[in-house]
C-alpha positions in Angstrom: 83.3 57.2 118.7 86.6 55.3 119.6 88.6 55.4 116.6 88.8 51.1 115.5 85.6 50.5 117.0 83.6 47.8 114.9 80.9 49.2 113.0 77.9 47.3 114.6 79.2 49.0 118.4 78.7 52.2 116.7 75.0 51.7 115.4 73.4 50.0 117.9 75.6 50.8 121.0 77.6 48.7 123.5 75.7 46.8 126.0 77.7 49.0 128.7 75.9 51.8 126.8 72.5 50.2 126.9 72.8 49.7 130.5 73.6 53.1 131.5 70.3 54.1 129.1 68.0 52.4 131.2 69.1 53.9 134.4 69.9 57.2 133.0 67.2 60.2 133.1 65.7 61.7 129.7 68.0 63.6 129.0 71.0 61.8 129.4 69.1 59.2 127.2 68.9 61.5 124.3 72.9 62.1 124.9 73.2 58.6 124.8 71.0 57.7 121.8 72.9 60.5 119.7 76.3 58.7 120.2 75.0 55.8 118.7 74.4 57.3 115.6 77.0 56.2 112.6 78.9 59.0 112.2 79.0 59.6 108.0 80.7 62.6 106.2 80.0 63.9 102.7 82.5 67.0 101.9 81.2 68.8 98.4 83.6 71.0 96.4 82.2 73.8 93.9 85.2 74.8 92.0 85.9 78.8 91.4 83.2 79.4 93.6 83.5 82.9 95.7 80.9 83.1 99.1 79.8 86.6 98.3 78.6 85.7 95.3 76.9 82.6 96.5 74.7 85.2 98.8 73.9 87.2 95.5 72.5 84.0 93.5 69.8 82.6 93.6 71.1 79.5 95.5 68.3 78.4 97.9 70.2 74.8 99.0 73.6 76.8 99.7 71.6 79.3 101.3 69.6 76.5 103.6 72.9 75.1 104.3 74.4 78.0 105.9 71.4 78.8 107.2 71.0 75.7 109.1 74.8 75.3 110.1 78.5 77.5 109.6 79.7 79.6 107.8 83.2 80.5 107.3 85.0 82.8 104.7 88.5 81.3 104.4 91.6 82.9 102.3 94.8 81.4 100.5 98.0 82.0 99.6 99.8 83.4 96.6 103.1 82.5 94.7 105.6 81.7 95.9 103.8 79.5 97.9 101.6 77.9 95.1 99.2 79.2 92.6 95.8 80.1 93.4 94.8 77.3 91.4 93.3 74.2 91.5 96.0 71.6 91.7 96.8 73.1 95.3 93.7 74.6 96.3 92.2 71.0 96.1 95.7 69.0 97.6 95.1 71.7 100.8 91.3 70.7 101.1 92.3 67.0 100.9 95.3 67.2 103.2 94.9 69.9 105.5 97.7 71.1 105.2 99.2 74.3 103.1 101.3 74.3 99.9 104.2 74.4 101.9 104.0 70.9 103.1 102.2 69.1 100.6 104.2 70.4 97.7 101.3 71.0 95.1 102.3 74.2 93.6 100.5 74.7 90.6 98.3 72.2 88.3 102.0 69.8 87.4 101.6 67.7 90.4 105.3 67.4 89.1 106.7 66.6 93.1 103.7 66.4 95.5 104.3 65.0 99.1 101.4 62.8 99.8 103.5 60.1 101.0 103.7 62.5 104.3 100.3 64.4 103.8 97.9 62.0 102.6 94.2 62.9 101.8 91.8 63.0 104.5 89.8 59.6 103.3 93.4 57.7 102.7 94.0 58.6 106.4 90.1 57.1 107.3 91.0 53.7 105.7 94.5 53.6 107.7 92.6 54.1 110.8 89.4 51.8 109.9 89.7 49.9 106.6 85.7 48.4 106.7 85.0 52.6 105.7 83.2 52.9 102.8 84.8 55.9 100.8 84.2 57.4 97.4 85.1 59.8 95.4 83.4 61.3 91.9 84.7 64.8 90.7 84.7 66.5 87.4 88.5 67.2 87.2 90.0 64.3 86.5 93.1 65.1 88.8 91.2 64.9 92.2 90.5 61.0 91.9 93.3 60.4 89.8 96.0 61.9 91.7 94.9 63.8 94.9 93.1 60.7 96.5 95.2 57.6 96.8 94.5 54.1 95.7 93.7 53.4 99.0 89.9 55.1 98.4 87.8 52.0 97.6 85.7 54.3 94.9 87.4 57.1 92.6 85.5 58.3 89.5 86.7 60.8 87.3 83.5 61.7 85.4 84.0 61.6 81.1 83.7 64.9 80.3 81.0 64.3 78.2 78.6 63.5 81.1 80.8 66.1 83.3 78.8 67.8 86.3 75.8 66.1 85.4 77.5 62.8 85.1 79.1 63.7 88.1 75.8 64.8 90.2 74.0 61.8 89.0 77.0 59.3 90.4 76.9 60.9 93.8 73.5 60.8 93.8 73.1 57.2 93.1 76.3 56.2 95.6 74.3 58.1 98.6 70.7 57.0 97.7 71.4 53.4 96.9 74.7 52.4 98.5 76.0 52.9 101.9 79.0 55.2 102.0 80.7 56.5 105.5 82.6 59.7 103.5 82.0 60.9 100.4 84.3 63.7 98.4 82.2 65.2 95.2 83.7 68.0 93.1 81.5 70.1 90.5 83.2 72.7 88.0 81.0 74.9 85.9 81.0 77.8 88.0 84.9 77.8 87.4 84.0 77.5 83.4 81.6 80.6 83.8 84.2 82.4 86.2 86.9 82.2 83.1 84.8 82.8 80.5 82.6 86.2 82.0 84.5 86.8 85.0 82.9 86.4 88.9 81.0 89.9 88.4 78.8 88.7 85.6 75.4 87.2 85.4 76.8 84.3 83.5 78.5 83.3 86.9 75.7 83.8 88.8 73.8 81.5 86.6 76.2 79.1 87.1 76.1 79.2 90.9 72.2 78.7 90.3 72.8 75.8 88.5 75.1 74.4 90.8 73.0 75.0 93.6 70.6 72.8 92.4 72.6 69.9 91.9 74.0 70.7 95.7 70.1 70.4 96.5 69.5 66.5 94.4 72.8 65.5 96.6 71.7 66.6 99.9 68.3 65.4 99.1 69.6 61.9 98.4 71.2 61.9 102.2 68.5 62.8 103.8 66.1 60.5 101.9 68.5 57.7 102.9 65.9 54.9 104.2 68.6 54.8 106.7 68.8 58.4 108.0 67.4 58.7 111.1 69.9 56.6 112.4 72.8 58.1 111.1 74.7 61.3 111.6 75.6 63.4 108.7 78.7 66.5 108.6 78.2 68.2 105.3 80.8 70.2 104.0 80.9 72.8 101.2 84.1 74.6 99.8 85.9 75.9 96.7 89.4 75.8 95.8 90.0 79.6 94.7 87.9 82.3 93.8 87.9 84.2 90.4 88.6 87.7 89.2 85.8 90.1 88.3 86.7 89.8 84.5 87.4 86.0 85.0 91.0 83.9 85.8 92.2 82.7 89.0 95.9 81.9 90.1 97.3 85.2 91.1 97.0 87.4 94.3 94.3 89.2 94.2 92.1 89.0 97.1 89.2 87.8 94.9 91.5 84.7 93.5 92.7 84.0 96.7 88.7 83.5 98.2 87.6 80.3 99.7 84.9 79.2 102.1 83.8 76.6 104.5 80.1 75.8 105.1 79.7 72.9 107.7 76.4 71.9 108.6 75.0 68.9 110.9 77.7 67.1 113.2 76.6 69.5 116.0 77.7 73.1 113.7 75.6 75.7 115.6 72.9 76.9 113.1 73.4 80.3 111.5 76.8 80.9 112.8 79.8 82.4 111.3 83.3 82.4 112.5 86.7 84.0 111.1 88.9 82.1 112.4 87.8 78.6 109.9 90.7 77.6 107.2 90.1 75.4 104.2 92.9 73.3 106.3 90.4 72.7 108.7 88.1 70.3 107.0 90.4 67.3 106.6 90.5 66.8 110.4 87.1 67.8 111.0 85.8 65.3 108.6 88.0 62.9 110.3 87.1 63.8 113.7 83.4 63.2 113.0 84.3 60.0 111.7 85.6 59.3 115.0 89.5 59.0 114.1 92.1 60.7 116.1 94.0 63.5 114.6 97.6 62.5 115.3 99.7 65.4 116.5 102.7 63.6 114.3 100.7 63.7 111.3 101.7 67.9 111.4 97.9 68.8 109.9 98.0 72.8 110.0 94.0 72.4 110.2 92.2 71.3 113.7 88.7 70.1 113.7 86.6 72.9 113.9 85.0 72.0 117.3 88.3 72.3 118.8 88.9 75.8 117.5 89.2 78.3 120.9 89.8 82.4 120.0 92.8 83.7 121.5 92.9 87.3 123.4 93.6 89.1 119.9 90.6 87.4 118.2 88.4 89.8 121.0 89.6 93.4 119.6 87.7 92.1 116.0 84.7 94.8 117.4 87.4 97.4 117.8 88.6 97.3 114.5 88.7 100.8 112.1 89.5 101.2 108.8 91.8 102.9 106.7 94.1 105.7 107.8 97.2 106.8 105.7 97.0 103.5 103.7 95.5 103.7 99.9 95.2 99.9 98.7 92.9 98.9 101.1 88.9 99.6 100.6 87.5 102.5 102.5 84.7 99.9 104.1 86.8 97.4 105.1 87.6 97.4 108.8 90.6 96.1 109.6 93.4 97.1 112.6 93.5 98.4 115.9 96.3 99.8 117.8 94.7 98.5 121.0 95.7 95.5 122.8 93.7 93.2 124.3 93.1 93.0 128.5 96.4 92.3 129.9 98.5 93.2 126.8 100.5 96.2 125.7 102.6 97.5 123.8 106.0 99.7 124.8 107.2 102.0 121.9 108.8 104.1 124.3 111.6 103.4 121.2 109.3 104.0 118.5 110.3 106.6 116.0 107.8 108.9 114.9 105.9 109.8 111.8 105.6 106.6 109.2 102.3 105.0 108.1 99.5 105.1 110.7 98.4 101.6 110.2 101.6 100.3 111.3 103.3 102.5 113.6 104.4 99.7 116.2 102.6 96.5 117.2 99.1 96.8 115.6 96.4 94.2 115.4 94.8 93.2 111.9 93.1 91.1 109.6 94.5 88.7 106.7 92.0 91.0 104.3 93.7 94.2 105.8 97.1 93.8 105.8 97.6 91.9 102.9 96.0 94.3 100.9 98.5 97.4 101.9 100.6 95.7 99.3 100.4 92.7 96.9 102.9 90.1 96.2 105.2 90.9 99.1 104.7 87.6 100.6 102.2 88.6 103.1 100.0 86.4 101.8 102.1 83.4 102.9 100.7 84.6 106.4 98.1 81.1 105.7 98.7 79.9 109.6 97.1 83.1 111.5 93.4 82.9 112.2 91.0 85.8 113.0 92.8 88.9 114.2 96.5 88.6 114.5 99.2 91.3 116.2 101.9 92.4 113.2 104.8 94.7 113.3 105.6 95.9 109.9 108.5 98.1 109.6 108.1 98.1 105.6 104.4 99.4 105.5 105.5 101.8 108.3 108.4 103.4 106.2 106.0 104.0 102.9 105.3 107.6 104.7 107.8 110.1 105.9 109.3 109.0 109.4 112.2 109.5 111.4 113.9 107.2 113.8 113.8 103.6 114.5 111.4 101.0 114.0 111.4 99.6 117.6 108.1 98.2 119.1 107.7 95.6 121.9 104.2 93.5 122.4 104.0 92.1 126.5 101.9 89.7 127.3 99.7 89.4 130.5 101.9 87.7 133.4 101.2 84.1 133.3 100.9 82.3 136.6 103.9 79.6 136.9 103.7 78.9 141.0 104.2 75.0 141.5 105.5 74.5 137.8 108.9 72.8 137.2 108.4 73.8 133.9 106.2 75.6 131.1 105.7 75.6 127.5 105.4 78.9 125.6 103.2 78.3 122.2 102.8 80.5 119.3 101.9 81.0 115.6 104.9 82.7 113.9 105.3 83.8 110.3 108.6 86.4 110.0 110.2 87.9 107.1 113.6 88.6 107.3 115.8 91.8 105.5 118.8 93.4 106.4 119.4 94.3 110.0 116.1 93.6 111.1 115.7 91.7 114.4 113.2 89.8 116.4 113.9 88.9 119.7 111.4 86.8 122.5 111.9 87.8 125.9 110.9 86.3 129.3 110.6 88.2 132.8 110.3 86.1 135.9 107.9 87.8 138.8 108.9 91.1 137.1 112.7 90.3 136.6 115.2 91.7 134.2 113.7 90.3 130.6 116.3 87.7 129.3 116.1 86.5 125.6 114.4 82.8 125.0 114.4 83.0 121.6 115.1 85.1 118.2 115.1 85.2 114.4 116.7 86.2 111.1 115.4 84.5 108.5 112.3 83.0 107.9 109.6 81.3 109.7 106.4 80.4 108.8 104.8 78.1 111.7 104.0 77.2 115.2 106.6 77.7 117.2 107.2 75.2 121.1 109.8 76.4 123.7 110.2 74.7 126.9 111.2 76.7 129.7 112.6 76.4 133.1 110.7 78.2 136.1 113.1 79.5 138.2 113.1 78.7 142.0 110.4 80.9 143.8 108.9 82.4 140.4 105.1 82.9 140.2 104.6 84.7 137.2 105.7 84.6 133.6 105.7 87.7 130.9 106.5 87.6 127.3 108.1 90.3 125.3 108.3 90.2 121.4 110.4 93.2 120.3 111.1 93.5 116.8 113.6 96.4 115.6 114.2 97.4 112.0 114.1 100.4 109.7 112.1 99.9 106.3 112.6 96.3 106.4 110.3 93.0 106.4 107.7 91.9 109.0 107.0 90.0 112.0 103.3 88.5 112.6 102.6 86.8 116.0 99.2 84.6 116.6 97.4 82.6 119.6 100.2 82.6 122.3 99.9 80.0 124.9 101.6 79.1 128.1 101.0 76.1 130.1 102.1 74.0 132.2 104.3 71.1 130.3 
């Protein structure tokens, strides 16, 4: 659907669409009919709820949403980017950017940057003021602070009513009114986590209780008189996890756990993905409503339908368990030195010994890499997805070694014939320390590599370089060279080369 169309056009279709339907074949008529459905979005937030514990609990409604749609685990940051607490978590979900952009680092909301990065319902209202938008939450900061006054209705449920009141209000709105976009937050699982810990039966019982409330809310959607003329996307998520004994805010793997469940809107039934993050919820909701995501917004997330795996992601089936590392559980599969097809690693200048997992460029996951050593900023690598490449001289040096850390990741040869310029893009997370170096070099048609970029300070984001193609060049090969000696690390992901 095109952003800005009057709702009547969306519901009933344009005259041109109607004419096309009369002359199209059966399959084409089915596709055209689907486009005439009114898109609507429901996002349900379950505070402090962990995906692995949902799977352990008696939660038939959440299980059904997963079976009928997409499920993705998603991990968080830690300090100094932000605490694993509700303020940063719900702000990230609402805005589609990580805390280093929206600037909510705890529950105090000292200096939020919501003017530059507003919530998704505000963006929806800005694009299409006629939309009906609604927020109801048990935690008052969500409707009072995170979602702006542009949202049509914002309700903080009185504490005496708690999740029961939030659920009844959401059910009434979905059943009796005509909302286009709704956010609902339920809080009780977080309370159980604080009181008893995520490993407790009380936590599982709380998940069972909130599952019943999710069932009521979803039933209100599917029981609407106009449901057959609507295309509902339902997403469920959480703001953070909990330690087994209770609590959150720190950097443990359990505290950093969130997830995305997405049902409807074309999501494949029973699908599991490793590249979806909670920052994708806001742009996915907007895209479903027919609102184009403007690159100028600077979102970290993207509509789920637009996410495509890169070459590193193909390595997931090859990942193996720990060798020298001790902080990673024996059953966690998470690294390989074997590059994807077309890529190579040059370790000809690499020292000997050191921790096996990190000898030269390795390919790994957030779960594996961040658990090597907490609170050394690895948790800030939030913009990589699925499998990524890392050169980590700090971890390598945790075992006896000799010589320098000197490793080069070499890309495939990208064809450039006939192009005047090309763009080189990659996600980069780099931490500088001491004399380490990070250089990007380009080799045209097998010629001598020339430096096109280097890093000597913190970088955490998408990098874009525009290169002029030399006359007669037929291909471009990139080289990412990292050197150091018990320094920090360099992470690379989603490398793309295309005509400018």
